[in-house]
All heavy atoms as an XYZ file, in Angstrom:
707
protein
N     139.907    128.939    146.915
C     139.949    127.836    147.857
C     141.287    127.771    148.577
O     141.331    127.477    149.761
C     139.669    126.516    147.151
C     138.291    126.436    146.613
C     137.147    126.443    147.346
C     137.889    126.342    145.250
N     136.058    126.339    146.524
C     136.479    126.281    145.235
C     138.583    126.290    144.052
C     135.759    126.171    144.060
C     137.861    126.182    142.884
C     136.471    126.130    142.881
N     142.332    128.062    147.852
C     143.651    127.969    148.476
C     143.769    128.958    149.632
O     144.331    128.644    150.673
C     144.795    128.145    147.455
C     146.107    127.750    148.112
C     144.850    129.542    146.900
C     147.245    127.553    147.155
N     143.206    130.142    149.465
C     143.290    131.138    150.531
C     142.452    130.717    151.734
O     142.850    130.936    152.873
C     142.885    132.508    150.007
C     143.795    132.996    148.926
C     143.338    133.133    147.627
C     145.122    133.293    149.195
C     144.192    133.560    146.619
C     145.986    133.724    148.196
C     145.509    133.857    146.907
N     141.307    130.091    151.472
C     140.504    129.569    152.581
C     141.270    128.481    153.322
O     141.236    128.424    154.547
C     139.176    129.015    152.060
C     138.238    130.093    151.583
C     136.991    129.519    150.925
O     136.893    128.332    150.665
N     136.040    130.386    150.649
N     141.942    127.616    152.574
C     142.729    126.558    153.200
C     143.882    127.136    154.021
O     144.196    126.640    155.101
C     143.275    125.578    152.157
C     142.231    124.580    151.692
O     141.184    124.456    152.368
O     142.454    123.929    150.655
N     144.512    128.173    153.527
C     145.611    128.808    154.268
C     145.075    129.417    155.569
O     145.673    129.241    156.633
C     146.320    129.872    153.398
C     147.091    129.181    152.269
C     147.238    130.739    154.257
C     147.613    130.127    151.201
N     143.943    130.109    155.478
C     143.342    130.688    156.686
C     143.012    129.607    157.704
O     143.265    129.761    158.896
C     142.066    131.459    156.333
C     142.306    132.794    155.701
C     140.981    133.476    155.412
C     141.160    134.760    154.661
N     139.876    135.411    154.347
N     142.440    128.498    157.223
C     142.116    127.389    158.125
C     143.383    126.843    158.793
O     143.403    126.581    159.988
C     141.422    126.261    157.369
C     139.946    126.419    157.265
C     139.348    125.103    156.821
N     138.220    125.196    155.954
C     138.183    125.674    154.723
N     139.226    126.148    154.146
N     137.078    125.694    154.034
N     144.424    126.654    157.986
C     145.680    126.107    158.510
C     146.271    127.028    159.571
O     146.757    126.567    160.607
C     146.675    125.884    157.374
N     146.229    128.331    159.327
C     146.768    129.291    160.290
C     145.988    129.291    161.605
O     146.541    129.577    162.655
C     146.788    130.693    159.680
C     147.793    130.901    158.543
C     147.600    132.267    157.892
C     149.223    130.744    159.047
N     144.698    128.958    161.516
C     143.870    128.878    162.721
C     143.926    127.497    163.366
O     143.290    127.267    164.384
C     142.410    129.192    162.368
C     142.157    130.608    161.953
C     140.690    130.780    161.597
C     140.383    132.166    161.098
N     138.973    132.287    160.697
N     144.657    126.564    162.727
C     144.746    125.216    163.260
C     143.534    124.363    162.936
O     143.318    123.312    163.528
N     142.718    124.816    161.982
C     141.526    124.068    161.588
C     141.888    123.021    160.542
O     142.897    123.149    159.849
C     140.473    125.025    161.027
C     139.976    126.030    162.046
C     139.053    127.071    161.444
O     138.811    127.039    160.225
O     138.573    127.921    162.210
N     141.069    121.986    160.395
C     141.385    120.932    159.419
C     141.282    121.406    157.976
O     140.551    122.345    157.669
C     140.353    119.852    159.711
C     139.252    120.535    160.425
C     139.859    121.719    161.130
N     142.027    120.730    157.126
C     142.031    120.997    155.682
C     140.659    120.663    155.107
O     140.066    119.653    155.442
C     143.119    120.144    155.029
C     143.162    120.227    153.541
N     143.496    121.387    152.874
C     142.908    119.300    152.589
C     143.448    121.157    151.577
N     143.093    119.906    151.379
N     140.134    121.491    154.230
C     138.819    121.272    153.622
C     138.905    121.574    152.134
O     138.574    122.663    151.704
C     137.786    122.168    154.291
C     136.387    121.978    153.735
O     136.085    120.893    153.218
O     135.601    122.928    153.823
N     139.393    120.617    151.326
C     139.532    120.894    149.898
C     138.199    121.220    149.238
O     137.150    120.754    149.679
C     140.132    119.615    149.321
C     140.055    118.595    150.374
C     139.766    119.278    151.670
N     138.259    122.026    148.214
C     137.053    122.505    147.538
C     136.172    121.370    147.059
O     134.956    121.446    147.137
C     137.449    123.393    146.371
N     136.757    120.309    146.555
C     135.925    119.241    146.007
C     135.132    118.520    147.071
O     134.207    117.785    146.775
C     136.747    118.274    145.168
C     137.837    117.539    145.902
C     137.567    116.414    146.658
C     139.151    117.988    145.827
C     138.572    115.749    147.333
C     140.156    117.338    146.499
C     139.864    116.216    147.245
O     140.848    115.565    147.911
N     135.460    118.709    148.338
C     134.651    118.125    149.398
C     133.376    118.933    149.612
O     132.431    118.463    150.203
C     135.448    118.035    150.697
C     136.523    116.979    150.638
C     137.342    116.907    151.910
O     136.936    117.506    152.922
O     138.379    116.238    151.876
N     133.354    120.161    149.163
C     132.170    121.011    149.224
C     131.764    121.312    147.790
O     131.968    122.408    147.293
C     132.463    122.287    150.007
C     131.248    123.177    150.126
O     130.171    122.866    149.628
N     131.424    124.307    150.761
N     131.196    120.326    147.135
C     130.953    120.465    145.709
C     129.869    121.482    145.384
O     129.834    122.019    144.281
C     130.661    119.109    145.065
C     131.084    119.070    143.640
C     132.431    119.022    143.308
C     130.156    119.139    142.631
C     132.840    119.039    141.992
C     130.559    119.153    141.310
C     131.901    119.090    140.991
N     128.991    121.779    146.330
C     127.987    122.823    146.091
C     128.685    124.161    145.832
O     128.277    124.920    144.975
C     127.014    122.938    147.269
C     126.061    121.767    147.376
C     125.257    121.518    146.110
O     124.687    122.489    145.560
O     125.207    120.358    145.660
N     129.744    124.425    146.563
C     130.508    125.669    146.367
C     131.198    125.669    145.012
O     131.217    126.673    144.319
C     131.532    125.836    147.500
C     132.405    127.053    147.344
C     131.631    128.347    147.520
N     132.537    129.460    147.373
C     132.303    130.520    146.597
N     131.187    130.645    145.949
N     133.194    131.476    146.503
N     131.726    124.521    144.608
C     132.372    124.405    143.300
C     131.357    124.707    142.199
O     131.638    125.472    141.280
C     132.995    123.005    143.100
C     133.521    122.842    141.677
C     134.096    122.766    144.111
N     130.161    124.127    142.302
C     129.125    124.356    141.289
C     128.762    125.841    141.196
O     128.582    126.374    140.111
C     127.886    123.521    141.593
C     128.126    122.039    141.415
C     126.930    121.139    141.545
C     125.869    121.423    142.493
N     124.851    120.365    142.600
N     128.694    126.490    142.346
C     128.402    127.920    142.403
C     129.470    128.737    141.653
O     129.155    129.631    140.867
C     128.397    128.325    143.877
C     127.489    129.411    144.280
C     127.585    129.603    145.797
O     126.999    128.784    146.540
O     128.266    130.566    146.213
N     130.722    128.420    141.912
C     131.829    129.137    141.279
C     131.842    128.880    139.769
O     132.042    129.803    138.975
C     133.182    128.750    141.920
C     134.349    129.308    141.132
C     133.232    129.243    143.353
N     131.611    127.635    139.365
C     131.573    127.307    137.932
C     130.476    128.112    137.252
O     130.682    128.695    136.178
C     131.348    125.796    137.705
C     131.100    125.502    136.234
C     132.523    124.994    138.209
N     129.295    128.151    137.855
C     128.175    128.885    137.254
C     128.507    130.374    137.137
O     128.257    130.989    136.098
C     126.907    128.690    138.080
C     125.673    129.245    137.417
C     125.329    128.534    136.128
O     125.080    127.344    136.127
N     125.321    129.253    135.023
N     129.086    130.942    138.183
C     129.468    132.364    138.130
C     130.515    132.614    137.050
O     130.427    133.601    136.312
C     129.982    132.832    139.487
C     128.888    132.989    140.504
O     127.726    133.176    140.169
N     129.234    132.882    141.772
N     131.493    131.739    136.953
C     132.543    131.866    135.938
C     131.924    131.795    134.545
O     132.240    132.610    133.668
C     133.577    130.773    136.149
C     134.801    130.915    135.302
N     135.891    130.119    135.468
C     135.120    131.739    134.257
C     136.821    130.441    134.584
N     136.363    131.421    133.845
N     131.026    130.844    134.330
C     130.367    130.704    133.024
C     129.536    131.944    132.702
O     129.557    132.432    131.563
C     129.502    129.451    133.006
N     128.822    132.455    133.684
C     128.021    133.674    133.465
C     128.903    134.848    133.058
O     128.561    135.606    132.142
C     127.232    134.035    134.723
C     126.114    133.070    135.014
O     125.652    132.341    134.147
N     125.678    133.046    136.255
N     130.029    135.002    133.729
C     130.950    136.090    133.404
C     131.563    135.913    132.014
O     131.700    136.877    131.258
C     132.049    136.199    134.458
C     131.598    136.687    135.828
C     132.715    136.496    136.853
C     131.158    138.138    135.768
N     131.930    134.675    131.685
C     132.512    134.397    130.367
C     131.511    134.730    129.273
O     131.861    135.327    128.253
C     132.940    132.929    130.275
N     130.255    134.365    129.493
C     129.222    134.651    128.497
C     128.963    136.153    128.406
O     128.827    136.690    127.302
C     127.926    133.912    128.844
C     126.851    134.108    127.816
C     126.910    133.431    126.605
C     125.802    134.972    128.047
C     125.933    133.613    125.643
C     124.822    135.166    127.098
C     124.885    134.481    125.890
N     128.904    136.828    129.537
C     128.671    138.273    129.535
C     129.777    139.013    128.795
O     129.526    139.988    128.092
C     128.560    138.788    130.970
N     131.002    138.513    128.925
C     132.143    139.175    128.303
C     132.290    138.852    126.820
O     132.565    139.736    126.016
C     133.420    138.772    129.043
C     134.702    139.466    128.629
C     134.608    140.964    128.902
C     135.882    138.878    129.363
N     132.065    137.581    126.452
C     132.377    137.155    125.088
C     131.255    136.420    124.368
O     131.465    135.874    123.292
C     133.606    136.246    125.108
C     134.851    136.948    125.597
C     136.049    136.052    125.498
C     137.300    136.799    125.936
N     138.492    135.994    125.771
N     130.090    136.343    124.961
C     128.975    135.658    124.320
C     129.252    134.167    124.181
O     129.901    133.561    125.021
N     128.768    133.583    123.076
C     128.938    132.137    122.867
C     130.410    131.724    122.842
O     130.758    130.624    123.255
C     128.252    131.697    121.584
C     126.762    131.612    121.718
C     126.159    130.849    120.566
C     125.071    130.003    121.148
N     124.987    128.678    120.813
N     131.262    132.592    122.364
C     132.694    132.289    122.346
C     133.222    132.118    123.777
O     134.113    131.310    124.025
C     133.464    133.382    121.600
C     134.915    133.081    121.448
N     135.382    132.089    120.624
C     135.996    133.631    122.042
C     136.701    132.044    120.716
N     137.096    132.975    121.572
N     132.659    132.853    124.712
C     133.044    132.719    126.112
C     132.718    131.335    126.652
O     133.485    130.777    127.440
N     131.588    130.780    126.212
C     131.218    129.423    126.637
C     132.196    128.416    126.060
O     132.645    127.496    126.751
C     129.772    129.089    126.214
C     128.775    130.026    126.907
C     129.437    127.628    126.495
C     128.797    129.973    128.420
N     132.564    128.598    124.804
C     133.536    127.698    124.178
C     134.869    127.760    124.920
O     135.469    126.727    125.211
C     133.742    128.070    122.695
O     132.470    128.028    122.037
C     134.695    127.128    122.015
N     135.325    128.947    125.242
C     136.575    129.107    125.990
C     136.462    128.532    127.392
O     137.434    128.003    127.936
C     136.956    130.584    126.096
C     137.515    131.167    124.837
C     137.968    132.607    125.020
O     137.829    133.177    126.128
O     138.472    133.178    124.035
N     135.299    128.602    127.952
C     135.060    128.128    129.314
C     135.303    126.628    129.440
O     135.697    126.143    130.502
C     133.610    128.474    129.676
C     133.162    128.093    131.022
S     133.952    129.128    132.247
C     133.604    128.173    133.690
N     135.092    125.888    128.371
C     135.228    124.433    128.397
C     136.585    123.983    128.938
O     136.668    123.001    129.654
C     135.020    123.850    127.006
C     133.608    123.950    126.532
C     133.519    123.337    125.169
N     132.248    123.659    124.550
C     132.013    123.519    123.275
N     132.940    123.077    122.457
N     130.833    123.829    122.794
N     137.641    124.713    128.599
C     138.975    124.289    129.060
C     139.111    124.382    130.574
O     139.921    123.697    131.170
C     140.073    125.070    128.349
C     140.105    126.546    128.644
C     141.177    127.236    127.828
C     141.055    128.740    127.924
N     141.950    129.405    127.006
N     138.308    125.209    131.211
C     138.360    125.365    132.664
C     137.461    124.365    133.386
O     137.722    124.014    134.533
C     137.936    126.778    133.066
C     138.772    127.839    132.452
N     140.064    128.096    132.859
C     138.511    128.706    131.440
C     140.564    129.082    132.119
N     139.643    129.455    131.257
N     136.413    123.938    132.724
C     135.420    123.080    133.368
C     136.018    121.782    133.896
O     135.654    121.318    134.974
C     134.269    122.791    132.400
C     133.430    124.015    132.026
C     132.466    123.669    130.891
C     132.681    124.555    133.217
N     136.932    121.192    133.144
C     137.565    119.950    133.577
C     138.308    120.098    134.895
O     138.296    119.203    135.736
N     138.935    121.240    135.076
C     139.683    121.475    136.319
C     138.748    121.648    137.508
O     139.049    121.217    138.614
C     140.574    122.706    136.176
C     141.712    122.443    135.275
C     141.849    122.843    133.971
C     142.884    121.678    135.572
N     143.025    122.381    133.454
C     143.690    121.666    134.417
C     143.331    121.013    136.699
C     144.905    121.006    134.361
C     144.548    120.356    136.644
C     145.317    120.362    135.486
N     137.624    122.289    137.269
C     136.690    122.516    138.368
C     136.151    121.214    138.955
O     135.929    121.127    140.149
C     135.500    123.364    137.903
C     135.759    124.842    137.864
C     135.652    125.546    136.673
C     136.067    125.549    139.018
C     135.856    126.906    136.629
C     136.279    126.909    138.987
C     136.166    127.589    137.791
O     136.377    128.940    137.757
N     135.919    120.224    138.116
C     135.310    118.989    138.606
C     136.332    117.941    139.019
O     135.967    116.858    139.473
C     134.337    118.401    137.569
C     135.055    118.088    136.268
C     133.169    119.332    137.356
C     134.268    117.210    135.357
N     137.573    118.266    138.879
C     138.636    117.348    139.274
C     138.443    116.929    140.734
O     138.169    117.756    141.598
C     139.969    118.046    139.105
C     141.139    117.159    139.294
C     142.381    117.934    138.984
N     143.530    117.080    139.238
C     144.745    117.495    139.247
N     145.011    118.768    139.029
N     145.732    116.665    139.474
N     138.549    115.636    140.974
C     138.380    115.126    142.321
C     136.976    114.629    142.615
O     136.759    113.943    143.606
N     136.007    114.979    141.777
C     134.646    114.482    141.977
C     134.588    113.023    141.549
O     135.261    112.618    140.605
C     133.652    115.323    141.162
C     132.237    115.021    141.465
N     131.563    114.002    140.858
C     131.370    115.597    142.336
C     130.327    113.968    141.335
N     130.186    114.928    142.231
N     133.771    112.224    142.230
C     133.721    110.789    141.947
C     133.287    110.459    140.522
O     133.656    109.429    139.994
C     132.827    110.071    142.951
C     131.380    110.498    142.890
C     130.564    109.806    143.944
C     129.142    110.343    143.894
N     128.328    109.796    144.945
N     132.513    111.321    139.872
C     132.061    111.091    138.503
C     132.709    112.061    137.523
O     132.117    112.428    136.518
C     130.536    111.211    138.412
C     129.831    110.143    139.196
O     130.243    108.992    139.179
N     128.790    110.521    139.906
N     133.925    112.473    137.822
C     134.590    113.514    137.034
C     134.681    113.186    135.549
O     134.449    114.055    134.712
C     135.980    113.794    137.595
N     134.985    111.956    135.209
C     135.158    111.619    133.794
C     133.854    111.799    133.012
O     133.842    112.427    131.956
C     135.674    110.199    133.639
C     136.050    109.863    132.204
C     136.732    108.502    132.074
O     136.774    107.742    133.036
N     137.256    108.221    130.913
N     132.745    111.296    133.539
C     131.441    111.450    132.875
C     131.054    112.922    132.784
O     130.576    113.396    131.756
C     130.350    110.714    133.649
C     130.274    109.258    133.414
C     129.053    108.732    134.174
C     129.040    107.241    134.235
N     127.912    106.739    135.033
N     131.246    113.619    133.879
C     130.893    115.032    133.917
C     131.733    115.843    132.946
O     131.232    116.754    132.288
C     131.065    115.578    135.330
C     130.094    115.036    136.365
C     130.528    115.464    137.760
C     128.688    115.507    136.074
N     132.999    115.515    132.856
C     133.900    116.228    131.952
C     133.405    116.116    130.513
O     133.351    117.105    129.782
C     135.324    115.691    132.083
C     136.357    116.538    131.373
C     137.782    116.052    131.620
N     138.126    116.134    133.040
C     138.292    115.080    133.834
N     138.172    113.853    133.386
N     138.605    115.255    135.107
N     133.014    114.917    130.113
C     132.514    114.702    128.745
C     131.279    115.567    128.500
O     131.174    116.234    127.472
C     132.189    113.205    128.510
C     131.444    113.004    127.208
C     133.471    112.381    128.526
N     130.358    115.583    129.449
C     129.139    116.387    129.297
C     129.455    117.874    129.241
O     128.953    118.604    128.391
C     128.175    116.118    130.449
C     127.526    114.764    130.411
C     126.599    114.609    131.609
C     125.962    113.253    131.649
N     125.052    113.109    132.793
N     130.293    118.333    130.172
C     130.606    119.756    130.239
C     131.400    120.233    129.032
O     131.233    121.362    128.582
C     131.352    120.075    131.535
C     130.499    120.038    132.795
C     131.381    120.058    134.033
C     129.518    121.200    132.826
N     132.259    119.389    128.489
C     133.083    119.785    127.352
C     132.268    119.940    126.067
O     132.754    120.519    125.101
C     134.204    118.768    127.117
C     135.213    118.720    128.220
S     136.017    120.318    128.432
C     137.271    119.888    129.580
N     131.053    119.426    126.073
C     130.207    119.568    124.883
C     129.088    120.585    125.084
O     128.290    120.814    124.184
C     129.599    118.208    124.471
O     128.825    117.701    125.555
C     130.689    117.221    124.101
N     129.019    121.192    126.259
C     127.983    122.190    126.539
C     128.151    123.385    125.610
O     129.261    123.847    125.364
C     128.062    122.633    127.989
N     127.023    123.861    125.095
C     127.065    124.973    124.141
C     126.371    126.235    124.637
O     126.311    127.228    123.920
C     126.430    124.543    122.827
C     127.202    123.453    122.153
C     126.551    123.055    120.885
N     127.311    121.943    120.311
C     127.285    121.638    119.045
N     126.549    122.333    118.216
N     127.994    120.631    118.602
N     125.827    126.174    125.854
C     125.107    127.343    126.364
C     125.164    127.360    127.892
O     125.483    126.353    128.529
C     123.637    127.295    125.920
O     122.972    126.216    126.552
N     124.811    128.517    128.446
C     124.727    128.632    129.898
C     123.678    127.671    130.455
O     123.863    127.083    131.511
C     124.347    130.060    130.297
C     125.433    131.111    130.199
C     124.860    132.486    130.494
C     126.564    130.800    131.151
N     122.588    127.518    129.705
C     121.517    126.631    130.147
C     121.998    125.188    130.248
O     121.655    124.478    131.198
C     120.310    126.733    129.205
C     119.610    128.074    129.237
C     120.333    129.175    128.450
O     121.226    128.881    127.628
O     120.002    130.354    128.677
N     122.787    124.752    129.266
C     123.319    123.386    129.301
C     124.270    123.203    130.488
O     124.210    122.190    131.185
C     124.057    123.047    128.007
C     123.164    122.707    126.851
C     123.971    122.284    125.639
O     124.677    121.258    125.707
O     123.901    123.006    124.623
N     125.129    124.177    130.699
C     126.065    124.100    131.822
C     125.284    124.029    133.128
O     125.566    123.202    133.994
C     127.063    125.278    131.816
C     128.018    125.153    130.623
C     127.834    125.353    133.131
C     128.911    126.346    130.411
N     124.263    124.879    133.272
C     123.441    124.874    134.485
C     122.753    123.535    134.690
O     122.726    123.016    135.810
C     122.384    125.976    134.412
O     122.972    127.236    134.476
N     122.195    122.990    133.623
C     121.501    121.701    133.730
C     122.455    120.601    134.173
O     122.109    119.771    135.027
C     120.842    121.349    132.400
N     123.646    120.598    133.618
C     124.644    119.586    133.986
C     125.047    119.763    135.440
O     125.094    118.807    136.210
C     125.874    119.651    133.055
C     125.466    119.258    131.631
C     126.997    118.743    133.571
C     126.480    119.653    130.571
N     125.315    120.989    135.838
C     125.712    121.263    137.224
C     124.605    120.869    138.198
O     124.856    120.307    139.250
C     126.076    122.730    137.399
C     127.334    123.208    136.689
C     127.479    124.708    136.817
C     128.561    122.499    137.207
N     123.364    121.172    137.830
C     122.241    120.854    138.710
C     121.987    119.352    138.811
O     121.348    118.894    139.757
C     120.973    121.574    138.260
C     121.048    123.063    138.513
O     121.712    123.512    139.437
N     120.397    123.842    137.671
N     122.489    118.579    137.855
C     122.314    117.126    137.897
C     123.351    116.451    138.793
O     123.201    115.277    139.130
C     122.401    116.540    136.488
O     123.749    116.529    136.024
N     124.369    117.188    139.198
C     125.451    116.633    140.012
C     125.012    116.582    141.475
O     124.567    117.571    142.025
C     126.732    117.490    139.885
C     127.208    117.522    138.447
C     127.822    116.949    140.810
C     128.352    118.498    138.198
N     125.184    115.444    142.049
C     124.845    115.249    143.466
C     126.096    115.374    144.313
O     127.137    115.026    143.986
C     124.219    113.889    143.692
C     123.012    113.643    142.806
C     121.789    114.299    143.386
C     120.553    113.975    142.588
N     120.021    114.955    141.784
């Protein structure tokens, strides 16, 4: 996101923080979780929890979402939580 923001700034375009496009954030979180699981299995999901809080930072329901995501134990749970976010 930072590189996209830099490109926008250099072109004189307005700032567009990632959390304003939450669909993109959800996409990146899902890809990150998939990669973590592919690399380390269930342990990858456990490790992923520390990153999940940062991804949702700035969302209006971040605190509730953080609690749900921090207890997710599978890719399916993470996907279900992400898909419930509006």
